[in-house]
C-alpha positions as CSV (number, residue, x, y, z in Angstrom):
1,X,2.6,-0.9,18.8
2,X,-1.1,-0.5,18.2
3,X,-3.6,-3.3,17.4
4,X,-7.3,-4.0,17.6
5,X,-8.2,-3.8,21.3
6,X,-4.8,-2.8,22.6
7,X,-1.5,-1.1,22.7
8,X,2.0,-1.7,24.0
9,X,5.4,-0.2,23.8
10,X,7.4,-1.4,20.7
11,X,11.1,-2.1,21.3
12,X,12.2,-2.7,17.7
13,X,15.5,-4.3,18.9
14,X,13.4,-7.3,20.2
15,X,12.7,-8.2,16.5
16,X,16.1,-7.3,15.0
17,X,14.6,-4.2,13.4
18,X,16.9,-1.3,12.8
19,X,17.1,1.5,10.2
20,X,19.2,-0.5,7.7
21,X,17.5,-3.9,7.8
22,X,14.1,-2.3,8.3
23,X,11.0,-3.5,10.1
24,X,11.3,-7.3,10.4
25,X,8.4,-9.8,9.9
26,X,8.6,-10.8,13.6
27,X,7.8,-7.1,14.5
28,X,4.3,-7.4,12.8
29,X,3.4,-10.9,13.9
30,X,1.9,-9.7,17.2
31,X,-0.2,-7.1,15.5
32,X,-1.5,-9.8,13.2
33,X,-2.2,-12.1,16.1
34,X,-4.5,-9.5,17.5
35,X,-6.6,-9.5,14.3
36,X,-5.2,-6.5,12.4
37,X,-6.3,-6.7,8.7
38,X,-4.7,-3.4,7.8
39,X,-1.2,-2.5,9.1
40,X,0.3,0.9,9.1
41,X,4.1,1.0,9.3
42,X,5.8,4.2,10.3
43,X,9.1,5.0,8.6
44,X,9.9,7.7,11.2
45,X,9.5,11.5,11.0
46,X,12.2,11.8,8.3
47,X,11.5,8.5,6.6
48,X,14.7,6.9,7.8
49,X,13.3,3.5,8.9
50,X,13.1,0.9,6.1
51,X,10.7,-2.0,5.8
52,X,12.3,-5.4,5.0
53,X,11.0,-7.0,1.8
54,X,10.2,-10.1,3.8
55,X,7.8,-8.1,6.0
56,X,5.9,-6.9,3.0
57,X,5.8,-10.5,1.6
58,X,4.4,-11.8,4.9
59,X,1.6,-9.3,4.9
60,X,0.8,-9.9,1.3
61,X,0.7,-13.7,1.8
62,X,-1.7,-13.2,4.7
63,X,-3.9,-10.8,2.6
64,X,-3.3,-7.9,5.0
65,X,-3.3,-4.4,3.5
66,X,-0.2,-2.4,4.4
67,X,0.6,1.3,4.2
68,X,4.2,2.6,4.9
69,X,4.1,6.3,5.9
70,X,6.2,8.9,7.7
71,X,5.2,9.2,11.4
72,X,2.8,12.1,11.3
73,X,0.9,10.7,8.3
74,X,1.0,7.2,9.8
75,X,-0.6,8.5,13.1
76,X,-3.3,10.3,11.2
77,X,-4.1,7.4,9.0
78,X,-4.2,5.0,11.9
79,X,-6.6,7.3,13.8
80,X,-8.9,7.5,10.7
81,X,-9.0,3.8,10.2
82,X,-9.2,2.7,13.8
83,X,-12.7,4.0,14.2
84,X,-14.1,1.5,11.7
85,X,-11.4,-1.1,10.7
86,X,-9.3,-3.8,12.4
87,X,-6.0,-1.8,12.1
88,X,-2.6,-2.2,13.7
89,X,0.4,0.0,13.6
90,X,4.1,0.1,14.4
91,X,5.0,3.7,15.0
92,X,8.6,4.9,14.9
93,X,8.6,8.2,16.7
94,X,12.1,9.4,15.7
95,X,14.3,9.7,12.6
């Protein structure tokens, strides 16, 4: 989990996230609390991790831009944006 001014390990089980149900709204709340105005969500190396529709709705309601990308592209995009934008990311390193 990456956010403006910090980073911490992301245990997706804490938010009820799994491949089938996808990244849950509670998984992105901490990133938002740290001021992210753009959120990068990694779907894994093979694109196996889904994003729950409710998560996308939450981000849209808050006016936060979101990009869902496979892990290598998500890392590259985060690194590009982090130099100039308040960006957060949830990176799934497998699947």
